[in-house]
N, C-alpha and C positions, 0 to 999 in steps of 0.2 A: 503494500499500500504506499502510496505516496500523498504527502500533504504539503502546503504551502502557505505562507502568510507574509503580507507587506504592510508595515505600519510607517506612517509618516512620523518622522523623528521630532518634529516639533510638539507632536501630541505627546510624546513621553517626556519631553521637556517640560512641559505645562503641568503634566501629571506629578513629576517630582518637585516642581516648584510649589505646587499647591499643597501636597502632602509629605514633602520631605522624605525621611528615611522610611517612613510607614508605606510609601508609595512601591518602594522597592521590596519591602517585606512580604507585601501582598502577593508577590509571585515568585519571589527568589529566597533561597536558604542563606544564612550568614556566609557560607563559603563561596557562594554564588555571587552575593553582593561584595565580596573581596575582589572579585574579577572584573566588575564593572568600573570602568575608567572615566565614563562620562554617559551623559543621556543617549548619546548614539550607541555604545555597547549595551545600555539597558534595552535599546529599541530592539537591537539584534537578538537579544535573550527572549524578550517578549515574543516575537515573531517566531523563535526557534519554538518555544514552548506550545503556541498556538498551532504551528503547523504540525508538531508530533502528535496533538489531540485530533486534529484533522485526519492524520493518516491512520490513525486508532478507528476512525470513523464516528467518533463521539463528540468531538469538541470539548472545550473546558466545561467541565459541569459536575454532577453527581458520579458518573462513572470514571472520570479522570480529571483531577485538580492540579492546579499549577505546581504543586508541591508533591506530586507523584512523578514529576519529570526533573531530573536534576542535570545541570549543564557543568562541565569541567573542561579543563584545558589538557589536551596529551602532552607528553614530552616535548613534542614539536611546537606546542603553542596552538594547536588546531582545536577548535571547539568540538565537544563530543557530548553525547547523551547517556544518561543512565536513568533507567527506570525503576520504580519501587517493586519489591518482589509481588505485591498485589497486581500490579499492571502486567508484568511478564508471565504471570500464571493466567490471568483471566484472558489475556489476548494471545497467549502461547509465543511470545515474542522471542526468536532465534537470534536475530540481528538488527542493528538499528544505525543509520547514517544520518549525518546532519551537516547542511552547508549554509552559511550566514554571510550575505554581501551587504554592502552599503553603497548607495549611489545618489549623490545629491541629498534630497530632503526624505530618502527611504530607506528602509532597512528591509531585507527580505531574507526568508528562511525557507528552506526545502529538507523535507524529513523523508527518508525511505525507511520502511519497516518491512523485515522478513517475520512472517511467522511460520511456525512448525505445522500449524493447523490453519491454514488460511479461512477455514470455514467458522473459526471463533471469533473471528474480526466481523462484527455486524455493521 
């Protein structure tokens, strides 16, 4: 399954200006917040989590929340995703890939998910 998301960076900038650190805490763990350099990075992380939930076919909500998706950096500095055990088991996830890019006023993320049992993804 593939998911994609696009966010206008200025939207994230306003969100952070309005709510401060609480804005980031809404969708990121402390370790993820430590990776955020600015509102552009935060935008990419938001898009990554939204794209992941779309790849699962459920969106952000009761079946998959922002905190079920964890962003980390590989040893080479590339962003990557880890899912909670609940999500891995529920959707029989065998592999996941992430790409984030920024262009002008937008951040875009694409997530590809492989499932050991594709019929479990609804």
